[in-house]
PDB file with SEQRES, HELIX, SHEET and CRYST1 records, atoms N, CA, C and O in Angstrom:
SEQRES   1 A   90  MET SER ASN PRO TRP SER ALA SER SER GLY ILE SER CYS          
SEQRES   2 A   90  PRO ARG PRO PRO LEU ALA VAL GLN ILE GLU LEU LYS ASP          
SEQRES   3 A   90  PRO SER HIS PRO ALA SER GLN VAL ALA HIS ARG VAL LYS          
SEQRES   4 A   90  ALA ASN LEU THR ALA PHE PHE ARG THR GLU ALA GLU GLN          
SEQRES   5 A   90  GLY GLY ALA ASP ASP PRO ASP LEU PRO ALA ARG GLN LEU          
SEQRES   6 A   90  SER LEU ILE PHE ASP GLY ALA SER ALA ARG ALA GLY ILE          
SEQRES   7 A   90  LYS ALA ASP THR PRO LEU ASP SER SER PRO PRO PRO              
HELIX    1 AA1 ALA A    7  SER A    9  5                                   3    
HELIX    2 AA2 ARG A   15  LEU A   24  1                                  10    
HELIX    3 AA3 PRO A   30  GLN A   52  1                                  23    
HELIX    4 AA4 ASP A   59  GLY A   77  1                                  19    
CRYST1    1.000    1.000    1.000  90.00  90.00  90.00 P 1           1          
ATOM      1  N   MET A   1     103.577 203.640 116.245  1.00  0.00           N  
ATOM      2  CA  MET A   1     104.638 204.603 116.457  1.00  0.00           C  
ATOM      3  C   MET A   1     105.406 204.762 115.161  1.00  0.00           C  
ATOM      4  O   MET A   1     105.665 203.783 114.461  1.00  0.00           O  
ATOM      5  N   SER A   2     105.770 205.996 114.838  1.00  0.00           N  
ATOM      6  CA  SER A   2     106.520 206.254 113.618  1.00  0.00           C  
ATOM      7  C   SER A   2     108.003 205.966 113.837  1.00  0.00           C  
ATOM      8  O   SER A   2     108.479 205.861 114.967  1.00  0.00           O  
ATOM      9  N   ASN A   3     108.708 205.842 112.726  1.00  0.00           N  
ATOM     10  CA  ASN A   3     110.141 205.576 112.773  1.00  0.00           C  
ATOM     11  C   ASN A   3     110.860 206.757 113.422  1.00  0.00           C  
ATOM     12  O   ASN A   3     110.714 207.882 112.945  1.00  0.00           O  
ATOM     13  N   PRO A   4     111.633 206.544 114.496  1.00  0.00           N  
ATOM     14  CA  PRO A   4     112.297 207.650 115.172  1.00  0.00           C  
ATOM     15  C   PRO A   4     113.394 208.303 114.348  1.00  0.00           C  
ATOM     16  O   PRO A   4     113.863 209.385 114.701  1.00  0.00           O  
ATOM     17  N   TRP A   5     113.814 207.672 113.260  1.00  0.00           N  
ATOM     18  CA  TRP A   5     114.867 208.250 112.422  1.00  0.00           C  
ATOM     19  C   TRP A   5     114.302 208.845 111.144  1.00  0.00           C  
ATOM     20  O   TRP A   5     115.066 209.191 110.243  1.00  0.00           O  
ATOM     21  N   SER A   6     112.974 208.974 111.040  1.00  0.00           N  
ATOM     22  CA  SER A   6     112.381 209.515 109.831  1.00  0.00           C  
ATOM     23  C   SER A   6     112.680 211.007 109.723  1.00  0.00           C  
ATOM     24  O   SER A   6     113.074 211.648 110.697  1.00  0.00           O  
ATOM     25  N   ALA A   7     112.487 211.546 108.529  1.00  0.00           N  
ATOM     26  CA  ALA A   7     112.745 212.972 108.312  1.00  0.00           C  
ATOM     27  C   ALA A   7     111.886 213.837 109.222  1.00  0.00           C  
ATOM     28  O   ALA A   7     112.326 214.904 109.649  1.00  0.00           O  
ATOM     29  N   SER A   8     110.674 213.398 109.524  1.00  0.00           N  
ATOM     30  CA  SER A   8     109.786 214.205 110.363  1.00  0.00           C  
ATOM     31  C   SER A   8     110.253 214.277 111.812  1.00  0.00           C  
ATOM     32  O   SER A   8     109.826 215.160 112.555  1.00  0.00           O  
ATOM     33  N   SER A   9     111.125 213.358 112.224  1.00  0.00           N  
ATOM     34  CA  SER A   9     111.614 213.387 113.602  1.00  0.00           C  
ATOM     35  C   SER A   9     112.691 214.441 113.794  1.00  0.00           C  
ATOM     36  O   SER A   9     112.998 214.819 114.924  1.00  0.00           O  
ATOM     37  N   GLY A  10     113.270 214.920 112.686  1.00  0.00           N  
ATOM     38  CA  GLY A  10     114.340 215.900 112.783  1.00  0.00           C  
ATOM     39  C   GLY A  10     115.690 215.276 113.092  1.00  0.00           C  
ATOM     40  O   GLY A  10     116.655 215.996 113.349  1.00  0.00           O  
ATOM     41  N   ILE A  11     115.778 213.955 113.071  1.00  0.00           N  
ATOM     42  CA  ILE A  11     117.020 213.248 113.389  1.00  0.00           C  
ATOM     43  C   ILE A  11     117.520 212.610 112.103  1.00  0.00           C  
ATOM     44  O   ILE A  11     116.827 211.796 111.494  1.00  0.00           O  
ATOM     45  N   SER A  12     118.715 212.980 111.698  1.00  0.00           N  
ATOM     46  CA  SER A  12     119.206 212.475 110.427  1.00  0.00           C  
ATOM     47  C   SER A  12     120.324 211.458 110.580  1.00  0.00           C  
ATOM     48  O   SER A  12     120.695 210.815 109.597  1.00  0.00           O  
ATOM     49  N   CYS A  13     120.871 211.289 111.770  1.00  0.00           N  
ATOM     50  CA  CYS A  13     122.004 210.391 111.962  1.00  0.00           C  
ATOM     51  C   CYS A  13     121.870 209.691 113.303  1.00  0.00           C  
ATOM     52  O   CYS A  13     121.583 210.349 114.303  1.00  0.00           O  
ATOM     53  N   PRO A  14     122.070 208.367 113.360  1.00  0.00           N  
ATOM     54  CA  PRO A  14     121.886 207.648 114.612  1.00  0.00           C  
ATOM     55  C   PRO A  14     122.981 207.835 115.638  1.00  0.00           C  
ATOM     56  O   PRO A  14     122.764 207.520 116.808  1.00  0.00           O  
ATOM     57  N   ARG A  15     124.146 208.330 115.260  1.00  0.00           N  
ATOM     58  CA  ARG A  15     125.241 208.399 116.219  1.00  0.00           C  
ATOM     59  C   ARG A  15     125.144 209.530 117.239  1.00  0.00           C  
ATOM     60  O   ARG A  15     125.582 209.337 118.373  1.00  0.00           O  
ATOM     61  N   PRO A  16     124.598 210.695 116.904  1.00  0.00           N  
ATOM     62  CA  PRO A  16     124.628 211.775 117.890  1.00  0.00           C  
ATOM     63  C   PRO A  16     124.048 211.446 119.263  1.00  0.00           C  
ATOM     64  O   PRO A  16     124.650 211.853 120.257  1.00  0.00           O  
ATOM     65  N   PRO A  17     122.918 210.735 119.394  1.00  0.00           N  
ATOM     66  CA  PRO A  17     122.425 210.472 120.759  1.00  0.00           C  
ATOM     67  C   PRO A  17     123.440 209.715 121.615  1.00  0.00           C  
ATOM     68  O   PRO A  17     123.622 210.036 122.789  1.00  0.00           O  
ATOM     69  N   LEU A  18     124.088 208.730 121.045  1.00  0.00           N  
ATOM     70  CA  LEU A  18     125.086 207.969 121.778  1.00  0.00           C  
ATOM     71  C   LEU A  18     126.281 208.857 122.128  1.00  0.00           C  
ATOM     72  O   LEU A  18     126.758 208.845 123.263  1.00  0.00           O  
ATOM     73  N   ALA A  19     126.751 209.614 121.163  1.00  0.00           N  
ATOM     74  CA  ALA A  19     127.902 210.487 121.397  1.00  0.00           C  
ATOM     75  C   ALA A  19     127.591 211.536 122.457  1.00  0.00           C  
ATOM     76  O   ALA A  19     128.436 211.830 123.303  1.00  0.00           O  
ATOM     77  N   VAL A  20     126.399 212.098 122.421  1.00  0.00           N  
ATOM     78  CA  VAL A  20     126.013 213.117 123.404  1.00  0.00           C  
ATOM     79  C   VAL A  20     126.032 212.528 124.807  1.00  0.00           C  
ATOM     80  O   VAL A  20     126.570 213.134 125.733  1.00  0.00           O  
ATOM     81  N   GLN A  21     125.448 211.356 124.960  1.00  0.00           N  
ATOM     82  CA  GLN A  21     125.390 210.754 126.290  1.00  0.00           C  
ATOM     83  C   GLN A  21     126.778 210.384 126.800  1.00  0.00           C  
ATOM     84  O   GLN A  21     127.047 210.490 127.996  1.00  0.00           O  
ATOM     85  N   ILE A  22     127.641 209.960 125.920  1.00  0.00           N  
ATOM     86  CA  ILE A  22     129.000 209.590 126.332  1.00  0.00           C  
ATOM     87  C   ILE A  22     129.795 210.834 126.710  1.00  0.00           C  
ATOM     88  O   ILE A  22     130.476 210.848 127.735  1.00  0.00           O  
ATOM     89  N   GLU A  23     129.712 211.867 125.896  1.00  0.00           N  
ATOM     90  CA  GLU A  23     130.523 213.059 126.114  1.00  0.00           C  
ATOM     91  C   GLU A  23     130.045 213.898 127.295  1.00  0.00           C  
ATOM     92  O   GLU A  23     130.869 214.365 128.082  1.00  0.00           O  
ATOM     93  N   LEU A  24     128.767 214.097 127.436  1.00  0.00           N  
ATOM     94  CA  LEU A  24     128.277 215.016 128.465  1.00  0.00           C  
ATOM     95  C   LEU A  24     128.279 214.426 129.868  1.00  0.00           C  
ATOM     96  O   LEU A  24     128.640 215.109 130.827  1.00  0.00           O  
ATOM     97  N   LYS A  25     127.889 213.191 129.996  1.00  0.00           N  
ATOM     98  CA  LYS A  25     127.874 212.508 131.302  1.00  0.00           C  
ATOM     99  C   LYS A  25     127.027 213.233 132.352  1.00  0.00           C  
ATOM    100  O   LYS A  25     127.147 212.955 133.545  1.00  0.00           O  
ATOM    101  N   ASP A  26     126.184 214.147 131.919  1.00  0.00           N  
ATOM    102  CA  ASP A  26     125.322 214.892 132.835  1.00  0.00           C  
ATOM    103  C   ASP A  26     123.872 214.691 132.398  1.00  0.00           C  
ATOM    104  O   ASP A  26     123.415 215.343 131.458  1.00  0.00           O  
ATOM    105  N   PRO A  27     123.143 213.793 133.070  1.00  0.00           N  
ATOM    106  CA  PRO A  27     121.775 213.501 132.644  1.00  0.00           C  
ATOM    107  C   PRO A  27     120.829 214.696 132.736  1.00  0.00           C  
ATOM    108  O   PRO A  27     119.756 214.675 132.134  1.00  0.00           O  
ATOM    109  N   SER A  28     121.210 215.739 133.481  1.00  0.00           N  
ATOM    110  CA  SER A  28     120.334 216.903 133.588  1.00  0.00           C  
ATOM    111  C   SER A  28     120.579 217.928 132.472  1.00  0.00           C  
ATOM    112  O   SER A  28     119.794 218.862 132.309  1.00  0.00           O  
ATOM    113  N   HIS A  29     121.650 217.759 131.712  1.00  0.00           N  
ATOM    114  CA  HIS A  29     121.933 218.675 130.615  1.00  0.00           C  
ATOM    115  C   HIS A  29     120.842 218.529 129.551  1.00  0.00           C  
ATOM    116  O   HIS A  29     120.431 217.408 129.250  1.00  0.00           O  
ATOM    117  N   PRO A  30     120.365 219.635 128.978  1.00  0.00           N  
ATOM    118  CA  PRO A  30     119.293 219.556 127.977  1.00  0.00           C  
ATOM    119  C   PRO A  30     119.620 218.634 126.806  1.00  0.00           C  
ATOM    120  O   PRO A  30     118.740 217.916 126.330  1.00  0.00           O  
ATOM    121  N   ALA A  31     120.859 218.638 126.335  1.00  0.00           N  
ATOM    122  CA  ALA A  31     121.229 217.755 125.222  1.00  0.00           C  
ATOM    123  C   ALA A  31     121.167 216.291 125.640  1.00  0.00           C  
ATOM    124  O   ALA A  31     120.779 215.435 124.845  1.00  0.00           O  
ATOM    125  N   SER A  32     121.542 215.999 126.872  1.00  0.00           N  
ATOM    126  CA  SER A  32     121.443 214.624 127.377  1.00  0.00           C  
ATOM    127  C   SER A  32     119.990 214.182 127.453  1.00  0.00           C  
ATOM    128  O   SER A  32     119.667 213.030 127.161  1.00  0.00           O  
ATOM    129  N   GLN A  33     119.121 215.099 127.844  1.00  0.00           N  
ATOM    130  CA  GLN A  33     117.700 214.768 127.938  1.00  0.00           C  
ATOM    131  C   GLN A  33     117.115 214.471 126.558  1.00  0.00           C  
ATOM    132  O   GLN A  33     116.309 213.553 126.403  1.00  0.00           O  
ATOM    133  N   VAL A  34     117.524 215.250 125.561  1.00  0.00           N  
ATOM    134  CA  VAL A  34     117.063 214.989 124.193  1.00  0.00           C  
ATOM    135  C   VAL A  34     117.597 213.643 123.719  1.00  0.00           C  
ATOM    136  O   VAL A  34     116.853 212.849 123.145  1.00  0.00           O  
ATOM    137  N   ALA A  35     118.877 213.381 123.955  1.00  0.00           N  
ATOM    138  CA  ALA A  35     119.469 212.106 123.548  1.00  0.00           C  
ATOM    139  C   ALA A  35     118.757 210.937 124.219  1.00  0.00           C  
ATOM    140  O   ALA A  35     118.500 209.914 123.584  1.00  0.00           O  
ATOM    141  N   HIS A  36     118.443 211.088 125.497  1.00  0.00           N  
ATOM    142  CA  HIS A  36     117.726 210.037 126.216  1.00  0.00           C  
ATOM    143  C   HIS A  36     116.351 209.798 125.588  1.00  0.00           C  
ATOM    144  O   HIS A  36     115.930 208.655 125.408  1.00  0.00           O  
ATOM    145  N   ARG A  37     115.667 210.878 125.261  1.00  0.00           N  
ATOM    146  CA  ARG A  37     114.331 210.755 124.655  1.00  0.00           C  
ATOM    147  C   ARG A  37     114.415 210.078 123.285  1.00  0.00           C  
ATOM    148  O   ARG A  37     113.576 209.241 122.951  1.00  0.00           O  
ATOM    149  N   VAL A  38     115.421 210.439 122.501  1.00  0.00           N  
ATOM    150  CA  VAL A  38     115.592 209.823 121.182  1.00  0.00           C  
ATOM    151  C   VAL A  38     115.832 208.322 121.332  1.00  0.00           C  
ATOM    152  O   VAL A  38     115.241 207.516 120.613  1.00  0.00           O  
ATOM    153  N   LYS A  39     116.700 207.956 122.267  1.00  0.00           N  
ATOM    154  CA  LYS A  39     116.998 206.535 122.482  1.00  0.00           C  
ATOM    155  C   LYS A  39     115.775 205.796 123.023  1.00  0.00           C  
ATOM    156  O   LYS A  39     115.535 204.645 122.659  1.00  0.00           O  
ATOM    157  N   ALA A  40     115.008 206.447 123.881  1.00  0.00           N  
ATOM    158  CA  ALA A  40     113.782 205.835 124.407  1.00  0.00           C  
ATOM    159  C   ALA A  40     112.773 205.630 123.280  1.00  0.00           C  
ATOM    160  O   ALA A  40     112.079 204.615 123.240  1.00  0.00           O  
ATOM    161  N   ASN A  41     112.696 206.594 122.370  1.00  0.00           N  
ATOM    162  CA  ASN A  41     111.783 206.454 121.228  1.00  0.00           C  
ATOM    163  C   ASN A  41     112.200 205.297 120.332  1.00  0.00           C  
ATOM    164  O   ASN A  41     111.350 204.571 119.815  1.00  0.00           O  
ATOM    165  N   LEU A  42     113.503 205.123 120.146  1.00  0.00           N  
ATOM    166  CA  LEU A  42     113.980 204.011 119.325  1.00  0.00           C  
ATOM    167  C   LEU A  42     113.636 202.679 119.988  1.00  0.00           C  
ATOM    168  O   LEU A  42     113.184 201.751 119.318  1.00  0.00           O  
ATOM    169  N   THR A  43     113.848 202.580 121.297  1.00  0.00           N  
ATOM    170  CA  THR A  43     113.502 201.352 122.020  1.00  0.00           C  
ATOM    171  C   THR A  43     112.001 201.096 121.938  1.00  0.00           C  
ATOM    172  O   THR A  43     111.574 199.952 121.783  1.00  0.00           O  
ATOM    173  N   ALA A  44     111.203 202.150 122.041  1.00  0.00           N  
ATOM    174  CA  ALA A  44     109.746 201.997 121.924  1.00  0.00           C  
ATOM    175  C   ALA A  44     109.366 201.521 120.525  1.00  0.00           C  
ATOM    176  O   ALA A  44     108.454 200.709 120.367  1.00  0.00           O  
ATOM    177  N   PHE A  45     110.070 202.029 119.508  1.00  0.00           N  
ATOM    178  CA  PHE A  45     109.827 201.574 118.140  1.00  0.00           C  
ATOM    179  C   PHE A  45     110.123 200.079 118.020  1.00  0.00           C  
ATOM    180  O   PHE A  45     109.327 199.326 117.460  1.00  0.00           O  
ATOM    181  N   PHE A  46     111.275 199.655 118.549  1.00  0.00           N  
ATOM    182  CA  PHE A  46     111.628 198.234 118.516  1.00  0.00           C  
ATOM    183  C   PHE A  46     110.598 197.401 119.272  1.00  0.00           C  
ATOM    184  O   PHE A  46     110.242 196.308 118.831  1.00  0.00           O  
ATOM    185  N   ARG A  47     110.119 197.906 120.402  1.00  0.00           N  
ATOM    186  CA  ARG A  47     109.131 197.181 121.203  1.00  0.00           C  
ATOM    187  C   ARG A  47     107.838 196.995 120.414  1.00  0.00           C  
ATOM    188  O   ARG A  47     107.260 195.909 120.398  1.00  0.00           O  
ATOM    189  N   THR A  48     107.394 198.062 119.763  1.00  0.00           N  
ATOM    190  CA  THR A  48     106.165 197.979 118.961  1.00  0.00           C  
ATOM    191  C   THR A  48     106.318 196.966 117.839  1.00  0.00           C  
ATOM    192  O   THR A  48     105.412 196.174 117.579  1.00  0.00           O  
ATOM    193  N   GLU A  49     107.457 196.993 117.179  1.00  0.00           N  
ATOM    194  CA  GLU A  49     107.703 196.039 116.100  1.00  0.00           C  
ATOM    195  C   GLU A  49     107.723 194.602 116.633  1.00  0.00           C  
ATOM    196  O   GLU A  49     107.162 193.699 116.012  1.00  0.00           O  
ATOM    197  N   ALA A  50     108.368 194.395 117.782  1.00  0.00           N  
ATOM    198  CA  ALA A  50     108.414 193.059 118.384  1.00  0.00           C  
ATOM    199  C   ALA A  50     107.025 192.594 118.795  1.00  0.00           C  
ATOM    200  O   ALA A  50     106.668 191.429 118.624  1.00  0.00           O  
ATOM    201  N   GLU A  51     106.255 193.515 119.333  1.00  0.00           N  
ATOM    202  CA  GLU A  51     104.886 193.191 119.738  1.00  0.00           C  
ATOM    203  C   GLU A  51     104.056 192.810 118.514  1.00  0.00           C  
ATOM    204  O   GLU A  51     103.332 191.814 118.542  1.00  0.00           O  
ATOM    205  N   GLN A  52     104.154 193.584 117.453  1.00  0.00           N  
ATOM    206  CA  GLN A  52     103.417 193.288 116.224  1.00  0.00           C  
ATOM    207  C   GLN A  52     103.894 191.990 115.584  1.00  0.00           C  
ATOM    208  O   GLN A  52     103.139 191.319 114.881  1.00  0.00           O  
ATOM    209  N   GLY A  53     105.146 191.647 115.832  1.00  0.00           N  
ATOM    210  CA  GLY A  53     105.695 190.401 115.310  1.00  0.00           C  
ATOM    211  C   GLY A  53     105.347 189.189 116.155  1.00  0.00           C  
ATOM    212  O   GLY A  53     105.698 188.063 115.802  1.00  0.00           O  
ATOM    213  N   GLY A  54     104.653 189.410 117.277  1.00  0.00           N  
ATOM    214  CA  GLY A  54     104.207 188.302 118.102  1.00  0.00           C  
ATOM    215  C   GLY A  54     105.169 187.866 119.185  1.00  0.00           C  
ATOM    216  O   GLY A  54     105.048 186.748 119.686  1.00  0.00           O  
ATOM    217  N   ALA A  55     106.122 188.702 119.566  1.00  0.00           N  
ATOM    218  CA  ALA A  55     107.067 188.331 120.621  1.00  0.00           C  
ATOM    219  C   ALA A  55     106.332 188.130 121.941  1.00  0.00           C  
ATOM    220  O   ALA A  55     105.443 188.907 122.287  1.00  0.00           O  
ATOM    221  N   ASP A  56     106.703 187.090 122.673  1.00  0.00           N  
ATOM    222  CA  ASP A  56     106.089 186.816 123.977  1.00  0.00           C  
ATOM    223  C   ASP A  56     106.392 187.930 124.972  1.00  0.00           C  
ATOM    224  O   ASP A  56     105.518 188.338 125.736  1.00  0.00           O  
ATOM    225  N   ASP A  57     107.626 188.422 124.963  1.00  0.00           N  
ATOM    226  CA  ASP A  57     108.052 189.507 125.842  1.00  0.00           C  
ATOM    227  C   ASP A  57     108.701 190.576 124.971  1.00  0.00           C  
ATOM    228  O   ASP A  57     109.923 190.579 124.823  1.00  0.00           O  
ATOM    229  N   PRO A  58     107.909 191.495 124.386  1.00  0.00           N  
ATOM    230  CA  PRO A  58     108.467 192.459 123.445  1.00  0.00           C  
ATOM    231  C   PRO A  58     109.508 193.405 124.052  1.00  0.00           C  
ATOM    232  O   PRO A  58     110.292 194.008 123.319  1.00  0.00           O  
ATOM    233  N   ASP A  59     109.524 193.541 125.373  1.00  0.00           N  
ATOM    234  CA  ASP A  59     110.534 194.394 125.994  1.00  0.00           C  
ATOM    235  C   ASP A  59     111.937 193.809 125.832  1.00  0.00           C  
ATOM    236  O   ASP A  59     112.906 194.551 125.676  1.00  0.00           O  
ATOM    237  N   LEU A  60     112.044 192.482 125.870  1.00  0.00           N  
ATOM    238  CA  LEU A  60     113.360 191.845 125.769  1.00  0.00           C  
ATOM    239  C   LEU A  60     114.012 192.122 124.418  1.00  0.00           C  
ATOM    240  O   LEU A  60     115.127 192.644 124.392  1.00  0.00           O  
ATOM    241  N   PRO A  61     113.366 191.795 123.285  1.00  0.00           N  
ATOM    242  CA  PRO A  61     114.034 192.103 122.010  1.00  0.00           C  
ATOM    243  C   PRO A  61     114.224 193.602 121.795  1.00  0.00           C  
ATOM    244  O   PRO A  61     115.169 194.010 121.120  1.00  0.00           O  
ATOM    245  N   ALA A  62     113.347 194.426 122.355  1.00  0.00           N  
ATOM    246  CA  ALA A  62     113.516 195.878 122.224  1.00  0.00           C  
ATOM    247  C   ALA A  62     114.808 196.318 122.901  1.00  0.00           C  
ATOM    248  O   ALA A  62     115.564 197.112 122.342  1.00  0.00           O  
ATOM    249  N   ARG A  63     115.062 195.806 124.102  1.00  0.00           N  
ATOM    250  CA  ARG A  63     116.306 196.145 124.804  1.00  0.00           C  
ATOM    251  C   ARG A  63     117.514 195.584 124.064  1.00  0.00           C  
ATOM    252  O   ARG A  63     118.534 196.257 123.921  1.00  0.00           O  
ATOM    253  N   GLN A  64     117.388 194.351 123.597  1.00  0.00           N  
ATOM    254  CA  GLN A  64     118.501 193.727 122.878  1.00  0.00           C  
ATOM    255  C   GLN A  64     118.834 194.491 121.602  1.00  0.00           C  
ATOM    256  O   GLN A  64     120.002 194.747 121.310  1.00  0.00           O  
ATOM    257  N   LEU A  65     117.804 194.854 120.846  1.00  0.00           N  
ATOM    258  CA  LEU A  65     118.041 195.594 119.611  1.00  0.00           C  
ATOM    259  C   LEU A  65     118.625 196.973 119.877  1.00  0.00           C  
ATOM    260  O   LEU A  65     119.445 197.461 119.099  1.00  0.00           O  
ATOM    261  N   SER A  66     118.211 197.600 120.964  1.00  0.00           N  
ATOM    262  CA  SER A  66     118.772 198.905 121.327  1.00  0.00           C  
ATOM    263  C   SER A  66     120.260 198.779 121.637  1.00  0.00           C  
ATOM    264  O   SER A  66     121.057 199.625 121.230  1.00  0.00           O  
ATOM    265  N   LEU A  67     120.631 197.727 122.354  1.00  0.00           N  
ATOM    266  CA  LEU A  67     122.053 197.499 122.658  1.00  0.00           C  
ATOM    267  C   LEU A  67     122.848 197.235 121.381  1.00  0.00           C  
ATOM    268  O   LEU A  67     123.949 197.759 121.211  1.00  0.00           O  
ATOM    269  N   ILE A  68     122.294 196.432 120.495  1.00  0.00           N  
ATOM    270  CA  ILE A  68     122.964 196.146 119.227  1.00  0.00           C  
ATOM    271  C   ILE A  68     123.105 197.425 118.412  1.00  0.00           C  
ATOM    272  O   ILE A  68     124.155 197.680 117.823  1.00  0.00           O  
ATOM    273  N   PHE A  69     122.047 198.226 118.381  1.00  0.00           N  
ATOM    274  CA  PHE A  69     122.070 199.477 117.638  1.00  0.00           C  
ATOM    275  C   PHE A  69     123.146 200.410 118.178  1.00  0.00           C  
ATOM    276  O   PHE A  69     123.886 201.021 117.407  1.00  0.00           O  
ATOM    277  N   ASP A  70     123.233 200.522 119.504  1.00  0.00           N  
ATOM    278  CA  ASP A  70     124.263 201.373 120.110  1.00  0.00           C  
ATOM    279  C   ASP A  70     125.658 200.874 119.752  1.00  0.00           C  
ATOM    280  O   ASP A  70     126.539 201.666 119.417  1.00  0.00           O  
ATOM    281  N   GLY A  71     125.855 199.572 119.823  1.00  0.00           N  
ATOM    282  CA  GLY A  71     127.164 199.012 119.485  1.00  0.00           C  
ATOM    283  C   GLY A  71     127.510 199.236 118.027  1.00  0.00           C  
ATOM    284  O   GLY A  71     128.642 199.590 117.700  1.00  0.00           O  
ATOM    285  N   ALA A  72     126.539 199.032 117.150  1.00  0.00           N  
ATOM    286  CA  ALA A  72     126.780 199.254 115.721  1.00  0.00           C  
ATOM    287  C   ALA A  72     127.050 200.730 115.446  1.00  0.00           C  
ATOM    288  O   ALA A  72     127.897 201.064 114.617  1.00  0.00           O  
ATOM    289  N   SER A  73     126.334 201.608 116.136  1.00  0.00           N  
ATOM    290  CA  SER A  73     126.552 203.045 115.963  1.00  0.00           C  
ATOM    291  C   SER A  73     127.950 203.446 116.430  1.00  0.00           C  
ATOM    292  O   SER A  73     128.620 204.257 115.790  1.00  0.00           O  
ATOM    293  N   ALA A  74     128.377 202.874 117.542  1.00  0.00           N  
ATOM    294  CA  ALA A  74     129.716 203.182 118.049  1.00  0.00           C  
ATOM    295  C   ALA A  74     130.781 202.693 117.074  1.00  0.00           C  
ATOM    296  O   ALA A  74     131.750 203.404 116.808  1.00  0.00           O  
ATOM    297  N   ARG A  75     130.611 201.492 116.541  1.00  0.00           N  
ATOM    298  CA  ARG A  75     131.578 200.957 115.575  1.00  0.00           C  
ATOM    299  C   ARG A  75     131.599 201.798 114.306  1.00  0.00           C  
ATOM    300  O   ARG A  75     132.663 202.052 113.741  1.00  0.00           O  
ATOM    301  N   ALA A  76     130.427 202.229 113.861  1.00  0.00           N  
ATOM    302  CA  ALA A  76     130.368 203.066 112.661  1.00  0.00           C  
ATOM    303  C   ALA A  76     131.052 204.408 112.920  1.00  0.00           C  
ATOM    304  O   ALA A  76     131.714 204.962 112.043  1.00  0.00           O  
ATOM    305  N   GLY A  77     130.878 204.918 114.144  1.00  0.00           N  
ATOM    306  CA  GLY A  77     131.484 206.204 114.487  1.00  0.00           C  
ATOM    307  C   GLY A  77     132.990 206.197 114.415  1.00  0.00           C  
ATOM    308  O   GLY A  77     133.603 207.224 114.122  1.00  0.00           O  
ATOM    309  N   ILE A  78     133.601 205.049 114.679  1.00  0.00           N  
ATOM    310  CA  ILE A  78     135.064 204.962 114.597  1.00  0.00           C  
ATOM    311  C   ILE A  78     135.510 204.257 113.323  1.00  0.00           C  
ATOM    312  O   ILE A  78     136.688 203.945 113.144  1.00  0.00           O  
ATOM    313  N   LYS A  79     134.541 204.012 112.439  1.00  0.00           N  
ATOM    314  CA  LYS A  79     134.801 203.355 111.149  1.00  0.00           C  
ATOM    315  C   LYS A  79     135.504 202.017 111.326  1.00  0.00           C  
ATOM    316  O   LYS A  79     136.420 201.679 110.577  1.00  0.00           O  
ATOM    317  N   ALA A  80     135.064 201.263 112.325  1.00  0.00           N  
ATOM    318  CA  ALA A  80     135.688 199.980 112.638  1.00  0.00           C  
ATOM    319  C   ALA A  80     135.482 198.940 111.545  1.00  0.00           C  
ATOM    320  O   ALA A  80     136.273 198.003 111.433  1.00  0.00           O  
ATOM    321  N   ASP A  81     134.462 199.083 110.759  1.00  0.00           N  
ATOM    322  CA  ASP A  81     134.179 198.085 109.737  1.00  0.00           C  
ATOM    323  C   ASP A  81     134.473 198.579 108.328  1.00  0.00           C  
ATOM    324  O   ASP A  81     134.013 197.991 107.349  1.00  0.00           O  
ATOM    325  N   THR A  82     135.238 199.657 108.227  1.00  0.00           N  
ATOM    326  CA  THR A  82     135.637 200.170 106.927  1.00  0.00           C  
ATOM    327  C   THR A  82     136.849 199.380 106.458  1.00  0.00           C  
ATOM    328  O   THR A  82     137.840 199.268 107.179  1.00  0.00           O  
ATOM    329  N   PRO A  83     136.770 198.834 105.252  1.00  0.00           N  
ATOM    330  CA  PRO A  83     137.929 198.062 104.766  1.00  0.00           C  
ATOM    331  C   PRO A  83     139.182 198.943 104.718  1.00  0.00           C  
ATOM    332  O   PRO A  83     139.134 200.111 104.335  1.00  0.00           O  
ATOM    333  N   LEU A  84     140.276 198.352 105.113  1.00  0.00           N  
ATOM    334  CA  LEU A  84     141.547 199.065 105.070  1.00  0.00           C  
ATOM    335  C   LEU A  84     142.011 199.173 103.629  1.00  0.00           C  
ATOM    336  O   LEU A  84     141.782 198.271 102.823  1.00  0.00           O  
ATOM    337  N   ASP A  85     142.644 200.246 103.321  1.00  0.00           N  
ATOM    338  CA  ASP A  85     143.203 200.426 101.994  1.00  0.00           C  
ATOM    339  C   ASP A  85     144.405 199.481 101.847  1.00  0.00           C  
ATOM    340  O   ASP A  85     145.420 199.655 102.522  1.00  0.00           O  
ATOM    341  N   SER A  86     144.290 198.499 100.979  1.00  0.00           N  
ATOM    342  CA  SER A  86     145.347 197.498 100.853  1.00  0.00           C  
ATOM    343  C   SER A  86     146.304 197.820  99.699  1.00  0.00           C  
ATOM    344  O   SER A  86     147.171 197.008  99.375  1.00  0.00           O  
ATOM    345  N   SER A  87     146.156 198.975  99.087  1.00  0.00           N  
ATOM    346  CA  SER A  87     147.058 199.296  98.005  1.00  0.00           C  
ATOM    347  C   SER A  87     148.447 199.623  98.547  1.00  0.00           C  
ATOM    348  O   SER A  87     148.572 200.141  99.656  1.00  0.00           O  
ATOM    349  N   PRO A  88     149.492 199.325  97.774  1.00  0.00           N  
ATOM    350  CA  PRO A  88     150.839 199.607  98.255  1.00  0.00           C  
ATOM    351  C   PRO A  88     151.076 201.112  98.363  1.00  0.00           C  
ATOM    352  O   PRO A  88     150.497 201.888  97.603  1.00  0.00           O  
ATOM    353  N   PRO A  89     151.931 201.530  99.311  1.00  0.00           N  
ATOM    354  CA  PRO A  89     152.217 202.964  99.459  1.00  0.00           C  
ATOM    355  C   PRO A  89     152.873 203.502  98.203  1.00  0.00           C  
ATOM    356  O   PRO A  89     153.512 202.749  97.469  1.00  0.00           O  
ATOM    357  N   PRO A  90     152.724 204.802  97.943  1.00  0.00           N  
ATOM    358  CA  PRO A  90     153.321 205.392  96.716  1.00  0.00           C  
ATOM    359  C   PRO A  90     154.830 205.369  96.742  1.00  0.00           C  
ATOM    360  O   PRO A  90     155.470 205.824  95.794  1.00  0.00           O  
TER     361      PRO A  90                                                      
END                                                                             
């Protein structure tokens, strides 16, 4: 399986699938369906990598990595890990 975030996938940023699913809350909406497919492809990518790496149960690390990825994407979306500007005010 190819990388779901490669240029050929047409996806340039990991945050939109998460944001779409959170904002729309309608699984039948076309954008929600695309977001679901993108996230499923990412989980499948993780599963393939885990399988190739010799994991006993490749579904487990695939799910775990997907959860970590979603959490990291959410934190990046709100810039939670951006250092605060510590310079004194003007």
